[in-house]
C-alpha angles and dihedrals in degrees: 000000000000116000115210139162128223116250132187122202095231130130095252092057096038089060088071103030103023097143135051091239092055091049093049091052091050092050092048093050090059098035091244122158096216144289140301103224125212104225119182108144106325113111091177090067091052094049095045096056104032096125093051099039117106102159137017129216107216127222113270139194113217095200116035112120099095090048093049093048093048097248095150095168091064093041093053092052089077104021138047117229089256092052090051090056092047093047100044100027137242114021092343098259127139089249090054090050092051087052089054091051091047090051091052090049093049091051091048097049091047086073090058097233123182091229145006128215120223121185117225109201146095129209134146122217090253092052092048092055097041097040092224122114131203097203130061125228088245092061094042096052091046092056095041087054090050091051094046092050089054093058105024092104088074091069120076115234089242091065114080118222113212120192117215126219122232128186092240123083110303130055099358093147095231095107118053090197092060091048092050093045092051097050092043088061097053115101096207142079126223095054133132147139131292100203113209107204094199092052091049091050089054091062086073109052092184093072109116106166137040095246091052088052094048092048090049092051090050090051092052092048092050090049089060090068112186090359087074088083088070090070102098098160143022131215097211109212137126127227120183103182101153107159094004093104088065093054094088122172119247089241123083118229099256091065098033117108122238088248091056090050092051092046092053093046090050090058086060104033094051103164094214123167120253117240101176114100093213080085089086091066090057094050092046089052094054101032092201124199091218127038111187121192099216104184140158113237141160101207137009100258089054089053090050090055093047093051091048089052091056093042090053089056088054092054096253 
């Protein structure tokens, strides 16, 4: 099992680990194999950390289904025609969007990663705030599979594509039928799941304590049966958001700003470190190839302490 941590090429993080040498020293001090790099459009980040990079988290679009299905009336409720072009690329057509996705894939695979991360979810700003969704997970996974199959030829067979669970409609890992249906639609080998523990915890808003969360995750994994073997990696992070989903903003999504949406989501998707040693049972159950410490931190020494906390729970 390779232990990694997630890293974003942004100024606040670069202040601590701005050079490859500094990053290598940090990895060695914690017996980490490398990083999972967030890569949206920044080629500089890819080039700077090539020797440490093991996996790449691809760019993703949280709300895309109406656009993809040609439901322009819904799309234009929250975007102007110019914003549609800026968000999806080119002239704002589905073909232009597929070209944007292909470009992100080409950039990612140029770094020769072992794996890529692809989000499988759909939620508008309005749905995020109200907690009610128009689309089912069945529809979302069907269309994600269609999109992936259109662009999968950009990814060499040697690079594994891991699909990440979110707590919105899509691949949330709470329904084995949806998981099986999704993977049966993909026209590619060397695929699997990157299970985000925090995201899975958020599918049960009644969870109050770490142990409850860990036990819930174990229950969901066991319910997958033989599909459990698809879990090749884990984003190890804790989110205790009991009651938070009821703290809705006064604004509805179609007038909420992107910053307000992100702020609200961050109150749910907290990226805390686990401190409960029942965590080891979960990891032993999955036996992942990749274990990624995906944690929220302000400065590098705080991150060091958070990773050590989780490693201690794993008996390291």
